[in-house]
VOVEXMI-48568 format. One record per residue (C-alpha): x, y, z; residue number from 0. Coordinates in Angstrom, 2 decimals, decimal comma. Layout:
N
      xx      yy      zz seq
       X       Y       Z NUM
...
% end
This chain:
166
      xx      yy      zz seq
    2,14   12,95   16,34   0
   -1,13   11,78   17,65   1
   -1,60    9,76   20,16   2
   -4,61    7,84   18,87   3
   -6,84    7,11   21,56   4
   -9,80    4,95   19,45   5
  -10,73    4,95   15,52   6
  -14,32    3,82   15,52   7
  -16,96    3,60   12,86   8
  -20,33    4,77   14,18   9
  -22,77    6,39   11,94  10
  -24,57    8,04   14,74  11
  -20,88    9,80   15,05  12
  -21,76   12,06   18,67  13
  -24,00   10,45   20,48  14
  -24,60    9,55   24,72  15
  -22,80    6,37   24,23  16
  -19,70    7,80   22,59  17
  -19,92   11,28   24,61  18
  -20,06    9,30   28,23  19
  -18,26    6,26   27,30  20
  -16,04    6,07   24,38  21
  -14,89    9,32   25,18  22
  -13,83    8,55   28,88  23
  -12,64    5,40   28,37  24
  -10,17    6,94   25,91  25
   -9,55    9,94   27,85  26
   -9,57   12,16   24,53  27
   -9,90   15,71   25,02  28
   -9,91   15,97   20,69  29
  -12,28   14,83   18,58  30
  -11,98   14,39   14,91  31
  -15,40   13,45   12,32  32
  -13,76   12,45    9,36  33
  -16,71   12,74    6,91  34
  -16,43   13,81    3,41  35
  -20,66   15,05    3,55  36
  -20,00   16,52    6,81  37
  -16,83   18,38    6,21  38
  -18,81   20,37    3,40  39
  -21,90   21,14    5,39  40
  -20,83   23,67    8,68  41
  -24,59   23,72   10,16  42
  -24,39   20,11   10,63  43
  -20,60   20,95   11,89  44
  -21,73   23,09   14,39  45
  -24,44   20,93   15,80  46
  -21,82   18,36   16,00  47
  -19,79   20,39   17,95  48
  -22,74   21,80   20,23  49
  -23,34   17,90   21,30  50
  -19,65   17,29   22,56  51
  -18,89   17,57   26,17  52
  -17,79   20,41   27,65  53
  -13,90   20,67   27,17  54
  -13,34   18,57   24,37  55
  -12,65   20,10   20,85  56
  -14,31   19,02   17,83  57
  -13,23   19,06   14,25  58
  -14,51   18,10   10,98  59
  -12,36   17,21    8,36  60
  -12,37   15,66    4,72  61
  -10,83   12,04    4,11  62
   -8,10   14,06    2,09  63
   -7,67   16,50    4,60  64
   -7,23   13,79    7,20  65
   -4,59   12,03    5,21  66
   -3,02   15,22    4,46  67
   -2,49   16,30    7,56  68
   -1,35   12,66    9,39  69
    1,73   12,87    6,57  70
    2,01   16,44    7,68  71
    1,99   16,19   11,81  72
   -0,12   13,11   12,78  73
   -3,10   15,16   13,16  74
   -0,89   17,78   15,03  75
   -2,06   16,58   18,79  76
    0,02   15,41   21,53  77
   -3,20   13,87   23,49  78
   -4,98   11,07   22,76  79
   -7,22   11,52   20,01  80
  -10,74    9,96   18,86  81
  -11,58    9,80   15,23  82
  -14,89    8,92   14,19  83
  -16,09    7,92   10,56  84
  -20,15    7,71    9,62  85
  -19,36    4,72    7,30  86
  -17,15    2,62    5,50  87
  -16,56    4,81    2,54  88
  -15,35    7,67    4,61  89
  -12,91    4,96    7,23  90
  -11,14    3,62    3,63  91
  -11,13    7,08    1,71  92
   -9,11    8,39    4,80  93
   -6,87    5,03    4,93  94
   -6,18    5,44    1,20  95
   -5,35    9,10    1,34  96
   -2,96    8,57    4,05  97
   -4,38    8,20    7,75  98
   -2,73    4,97    8,18  99
   -4,34    4,28   11,56 100
   -3,49    1,07   13,10 101
   -6,74   -0,30   14,40 102
  -10,20    0,24   13,05 103
  -13,30   -0,34   15,57 104
  -16,63   -0,94   13,71 105
  -19,26    0,23   16,21 106
  -22,70    0,80   14,55 107
  -23,53    0,86   10,74 108
  -27,30    1,01    9,90 109
  -29,40   -1,74    7,68 110
  -30,57   -0,99    4,52 111
  -31,53   -2,54    0,81 112
  -28,45   -4,60    0,11 113
  -27,05   -4,57    3,66 114
  -27,00   -7,72    5,95 115
  -26,59   -7,73    9,94 116
  -23,51   -9,24   10,69 117
  -23,06   -8,38   14,28 118
  -25,57   -6,21   16,44 119
  -26,62   -3,00   15,08 120
  -23,86   -3,68   12,52 121
  -24,72   -4,42    8,84 122
  -22,29   -4,54    5,75 123
  -22,78   -4,58    2,37 124
  -20,08   -6,32    0,18 125
  -18,87   -3,08   -0,96 126
  -17,96   -2,80    2,76 127
  -16,44   -6,31    3,21 128
  -14,45   -5,49    0,57 129
  -12,98   -2,12    1,36 130
  -12,31   -3,15    4,85 131
  -10,52   -7,31    4,14 132
   -8,27   -4,71    1,79 133
   -7,39   -2,50    4,55 134
   -7,05   -5,76    7,10 135
   -4,77   -7,33    4,44 136
   -2,44   -3,85    4,03 137
   -2,07   -4,09    7,97 138
   -4,95   -2,87    9,80 139
   -6,41   -4,15   12,59 140
  -10,42   -4,47   12,17 141
  -12,42   -4,97   15,63 142
  -16,40   -5,17   16,18 143
  -17,42   -3,88   19,28 144
  -20,58   -1,90   19,12 145
  -20,53   -0,90   23,04 146
  -17,68   -0,71   25,54 147
  -18,95   -3,88   27,59 148
  -18,89   -6,18   24,26 149
  -16,41   -8,79   23,37 150
  -14,17   -7,54   20,96 151
  -14,64   -9,61   18,02 152
  -11,82   -9,87   14,68 153
  -12,86   -9,14   11,48 154
  -11,74  -12,67   10,97 155
  -14,57  -13,93   12,72 156
  -17,17  -11,98   11,01 157
  -15,53  -12,71    7,80 158
  -15,38  -16,80    8,24 159
  -19,09  -16,34    9,38 160
  -20,77  -13,76    6,37 161
  -18,51  -13,31    3,82 162
  -16,29  -16,73    3,64 163
  -15,66  -16,29   -0,09 164
  -13,87  -13,26    0,27 165
% end
């Protein structure tokens, strides 16, 4: 079974901060992008692989595959792995498919119509909040931390401020 270095939602997926800060701090040499859209796009997947630092392996898999492989062999790596989701929907679908990661770090989800800023570069809509709250009720620890030097803010604090009626 793999040792999880970090499971993070970051809509930009592979970018400078992930490559220079989070990978370094977790010691991960294997990255999984779990995304149902990117999984089907071989060109996009190849771009992500090229953007990874030398010596870091990247695999793009679907949410169903993540659940299946986690149940079978824990994603098969003895080294710490770094898991990236583009959005809450993919994180939720993978969790429901059987990839029961213990902690989720929310680092960056862009804005848009029907979304509200809940902390730094993180915006949620009501559906995101409900999905996260359901996973937390199931035992997941959810923290908000855009960059490594930011304080870790628990979902309970964000929920109390922005979704008190959940």
